[in-house]
N, C-alpha and C positions, 0 to 999 in steps of 0.2 A: 194263403199268396204266393204268388207262382212262384215258377222253378227259371228264373226267369233271368239271366245275366246282365239285364239291361235297370232293373228295380232296383229304388232305390238304396235297398241293405247291400243289397249287392256294389252300387258303385259309392256309396262310405261308408260301411261298417264290412266288406271282407277283410278276413285278413288281418282281422284290429284286436283290440280285446275294448266291450264293450258289459257296460248296464242292463241289466234285466230286473226294471221293475216289477214283480209280479203282484196279483190278485190279494191274493194269499201272505203267510206273515212270512216269504222267504223275498230273496232276494238274488239276484245269478250276475257271477261273473265270470267274460273269462273269452275264445278270442273267438268273432264271429265267424266260421268258415263255410256253413249254405245254409238253409232253409230248404224247407218242399211247401205243399199244400198247407199238410198239415204242424211243422212243425222245424222249429230255431234249432240248429246246429251250434253249439259250442266245442272246444276242445282247451286243454287246464283250466275248467270252472271248478268257481267254491258254485258250489249252493249252498247259501244260510240262512237258519231258519232265527230267525229275531227269535222267535218265545226259549232258544236254552240262551241269550246272554242281559242283560238292562240294555246294549248300546239302539242307537236309534239306528234306523235301520242309514241313516242322511252319515250319521257316525264313520257305521262302517265299511262307508262307501269312499271314502277321503279316508277314513287309514288304510283300503283296499290302492288308493290312489301315492297313497308318502311309500307305504311301505312294499306297495307290489299287490295281487293279485299268488293270496294263498289255496291251490287248485286243492279239488281233493275227489274230482273227478276225468278221469283225462277226457273223454267221450260224454257228451251232453243232449239227447233231443230235450225242446222244452214245449210244448206245448200253446200254441201263437195264437188262444185265445185264452192264457192266463195271460199275459202279456199288454202289462197297460203303458210302458214305455222304454225305451230304449232307446243308446246313449252311449259316441267314449266316453270310456271309459280320458280318457284324456280330455272328454268336457267337462268335467267333476269340476267345479270349482271350491275350492281347498280352502 
């Protein structure tokens, strides 16, 4: 993904809370602050390992929308090759 302020990511997601669905058993929520050719960059991020709980990905995301994101990282870079979906937390249907 190019570092381009005209990109779709910048137009729709910049400085907003997002949900990154990853290929692995992780889901990441946080404020999208940028990207480069390899990484999506989030602040105040919650990286959640779904292997650590009995809850589903969807339930965890809906709970985060309802109760707020619970950050466990100040800033994180997520390899864009691992991302299968990105959405605004506001667009999650509870």
